[in-house]
N, C-alpha and C positions, 0 to 999 in steps of 0.2 A: 295416739298422740302424734305419730308421724303424719297421718292423714291431715290432722288439724294444722300442722305447720305448713304442709303443702298448700292447703287452702288459703292460708294467710299470705304465703308467697305469691300465690296467683293473684290474690286481691290487690297486693301491693304493686305487682307488675302491671295489673289492669288500671290502677290509679295513675301510675307514671306515664302509661301509654296515652291515657285520657288527657293528662296535663300537657304532654308534648303535642298532641293533636290540637288542643286548644290554642297553642302558641303558633300554630301554623295559619297564615293567612295566604290567599291565593296571590300568586305573582301578577304584577301589572307589567306589560311589555314596555321596554324602554322606548323612548322616542327615537325614531330613525334619523341619524344625522351623520356628518363626517367631520373630519378635522377642519378647523378654520384656516383659512388662507392668510398667511402674513406676507404682504407684498411690500413694494417700495413705498406705499403710502403709509405704513405703520410698521411697528416692530414689537417683538416680545420684550416686556419689561420685567416680568416676574421670573425669578430664579428658583423658587421653592413653593410647592403647592401641597397642602394637606387636606384631603377630603375628610369630613366628619360626618357620619351618617348615624342618626339617632335611632337605635333599635330597641328602645326601652318600653316599659309597660304601658306608658301613656300612648305611645304610638300603636301598640297592640290594641288597647282599649277603643281608641278612636279610629282604628283601621286605616291609619295614614302611612304605616310603615311601607306597604307595597309601592306607594307613590314616591317616597323618599328613596327606596332602593332603585326604582327605575330611573329617577332623575340622576342619581349618582352614576348609574351605568351610562346614561346619555351624555353626561358631562365628560366622562372619560373618552367617549367617542369624538367629542368636539374639541378636545385639547389639541393644540398645534403640534406639528412635527418637532422632533428634537432639533433639527437643523434649521428651523425657521429664523429669519433675521432677528437679532437680539442684542441687547446691551452687552451681555456676556455670551458670545457665540458658543455653540455646543450644546450638549444635553443639559436639561434642567432637571431638578429633582422633584419627586412626587411621593406622597405617602397616603395612607388611608387608615381611618380609625372607625370601625363600626362599634357601638358601644351600648351596653345595657347592664345595670348593676355592676358587678365585678368582672364581667365576661367581655372579651374583645375579639374582634376579627381585624387584623391589621396587616398593612404593608408598610414596612419600615421605610423611612425616607431614604430614597436612593435614586439613581439615574432613572429617567422616565422610561417605563416599559409598559406600553398601552395594553399589551396582551396580559401581562401579570396583573396589572391594576384592574382591567376589566373582568378577569377571571374571579378575582377576590370580590369585586362589586356584585357579580352575578350570584355569588354564593351567600351573600349577606342573609341573615335571618334574625328574628327576635331573639334578643340576648338577655341573660340573667334570668332568675325565676323566683317569683313570689306567687305561690299558689297557681303556678302554671301560666301566669299572665305576663311574663317578662319581668325584667328587673327595674331597679330605681334609675333615675337620670342624673348621674354624677358629673355635671357639666365642669365643676371645679377640678376634679381629677383629670378629666379628658384635656382641658386646657393646659394643665400642668404637663401632661404627657406630650402635648404639641410642643410646649416650650423646650422641654428637654430634647426633643428631636431637632429643634432648630438651633440648640446651643452650639456656639462656635462657628456657625455658618454666616457668611456675609451675603449681601444682596437682598433684593426685595422678596418678601414671602407673602403668602396669602393663605388664609383658611377659608374653606368653602363648606358651609354647614347646612345639612338637609335635616330639618327638625320641626316639631311642633312648638318648640321654644319654651317647654315647661320643665324647668330645672328642679332639683331637690331643694336647693337653698340658693335663691337668686343673689343675695348679697355676697355670699361666699364665692359663687361662680364669677360674679363681676370683679371681685378682688383678684381672683386667679387670672382673669383676663387682663387686668391692669398690670399684673406681674409679667405676663407674656409680652405685652406691649413695651414694658419698661426694659426687658432683656433683649427685645428685638424690635427697636422703634421703627424699622423700615418694613412694616407689615400692614396688610389690609385684611380685615375680617368681613367676609360676605356671608349672607344667610338666605336661605330660601325656606319660608315657612310652609309646612304641610298643615292642613286644617285651618281653623280660623279662631283659635283660642285668643281672646284679647290680652290675657295676662302673658301668654307666650310671645305674642307680638311685641308687647311692651318690653319684655326681657331681651329679645333678639335686637330690638331697636337700641336699647342701651349697650349691648355687647358690641354691635357693629359701629356704633358711635365712639367707641374707645380709640378707633383709628380714623383719621380724617378722610381716608380713601375707601372706607367701607361701604357696603350697600345692603339693602334688604328688600325682598320682593316675595309676594305670595307664590306659592306653587302653581296656582291657577293661571298665573300669567305666562307660564312656560308650557305650551302644549304642542309646539311645532319644532321642527329641526332648526329653523331660522332663529327661533326664540332661545333655544338651548345655545346656539352659536353666539347670540347676543350676550348671553351670560358669560361664556368663555371669554369673549372679547373684553367684557367689563373687568374680568378678574386678571387677564394675562397680557393685554395688548394696549399700547400706548400709541395715539396717532402722531404722525409726523415722520420725519426722516430718521433712519436708524443712527444711533449716536456715534458717528465717526466724523471727526473733524476734517474739514477739507484741507488740501495741501496749500502751501504758500502763506503762512502767517506774517512772513516778513515783507510781502508784496502786496497783499490784499486783505480782505475781511474774512474771518472765520465766523460763521453764524452757527452757534452751538445751541440747538433746540433740545438736545438731549440732557441738558443740565437741569436737574430737578432739585427742589429744596423741600424741606419739611414745611408743612402748611403754616403760613404766617411767620416763618423764621428764615434765618439765613444759613441753616445747616444743610450742607450738601449731602444728598442721598447717596448711599453706597453705589446704587446702580448708575450714577452719572459719572463716577470717577473714571471709568474707562475712556470716556470722551476727553476729559482733561489730560489724562495720561498721554493720549495721542498728541494733544497740543503740546505738552511738555517736550516730547520728542522732537517735534517740529521746531519749537523755539530754541532748543539747544543747537539747531543747525544754523541759527543766525544770531550768535551771542552778542553782537555789537548793536543790535537794533532795540530801540525802546518800544514797548508795546502798551497800547491803550486797552483797558478792560472796561467794556461798557455793559452796564446792566439795564435790562428793559422789562416792563411788566405789561400785562393786558390792562383793560380799562375798567376792571372791577375794583371798586374802592375809590376814595377820594384822590385828587391830584397830589396833595401834599403827602398822604400816606404812602401812595405808590412811589413817589420820589424817594422817600426814606427807605422803603423796602428795597428798591432797585440799588440804592447806594450800599446797603448792608450786604446785598448778594454779590455786588461787584467786588466788594472788599473781601468777601468770604472766598470768592474764586481766586483773587490775588493771593490770599493766605495759603490756599491749597497749592498753587504753583510754586510759591516759595518753599513750602515744605518738601516739594519734589525736586528742588535743586535749582530753580530758576532764580537768578540774582534779583533781589528786591528792588535794587535801583533802576532796573529795567521796566518796572511795571507801574502803571499809573491806573487807578480805579476810579470810575465815575459812574453814577446812576442817572438815568434820563427818564425814569418813570414810565408813563404811558404815552409820552409825547412823540415817539418815533415808531409808529406801528408799521409792520410790513405786510399786514393782512387785516381784513375787517374784523372788528371786535364783536360782531353780532352773532357769531357762531363759536361752538366749542373748538372746532378745528383752527379757526382764525385766532382765537385767544391763545391756543397752544402755541401757535407760531410766534406770537408776539411775546410770550414769556421766554426770554432768551438771553444769552450772554454772548457778546461779540468780541473777538480779538482783532486788532489792527495796528499797523505801525503808528506810533504816537508822533504827532507833529513836532 
């Protein structure tokens, strides 16, 4: 009887070893790259980044997990230094969620530590277990986990997802994504699709479209260090001058290109408030001077629409300054639409310069 039990134990152990071996896929080397340089021509606009790597059964079956793991490692290498010029200077926060079934490999959201993040990315493996092939793809749960990590944090956030895009329940996952965006409106969802599953692409397209600043690209478009850095820039960097208001609002013009609004709205993003806070300090130094607040747009859209939008944004800026203690009688808000460009409107960089708010002494 004892011999029979021994044989059973050996058979079970052999089965488990076979299952674990089945879940192992050969590693793909990460793309060699380095941190993106953030210079006077641009600045870091993202304050929180959560990397999400799909390590589920479909990634095992289609053998795309090694690519997702390698791209996660490469992205970590390309992230900017903690002290890069930024809307909120100083360290930004990062986290990582590798998922499959109920199993996770994570780095909790905290101050950016390239070594810690890279070490966890290098240890990612197929997770969960259904017949030794990796677990389910619970996108809804993972998006909720990201939402909880961001709870109570201000500033711009980004999710960067490496996945084939095949969830357990697409409708439930999208609902979870909507709750995430509702709780943290200043968020961008970016995705890189491994493989070419059309339903997976359709899901990721809907998910990234929940945010106006999201993006989706195939993994096949990222094969060089420069292309990894392009992705990192799209996620973390905004072109233009770092958001610091120039001195002298009582004598000249402050051109604030760091002021950003929600798409098609006059709601000031959290990441832009440091610019206005600097302006508040300067305006308090000249309490007897009336100030004109001029809103400007780029040339996208009709003249009448842009005029209305620039007016709403100038008034939103005025409201913010009043909330911070500037006397309302000092402030006059006026929108000028697209009629006073300071750069060509035929490039992204030029349009970014034209979307601005200016403060100057009122006549």
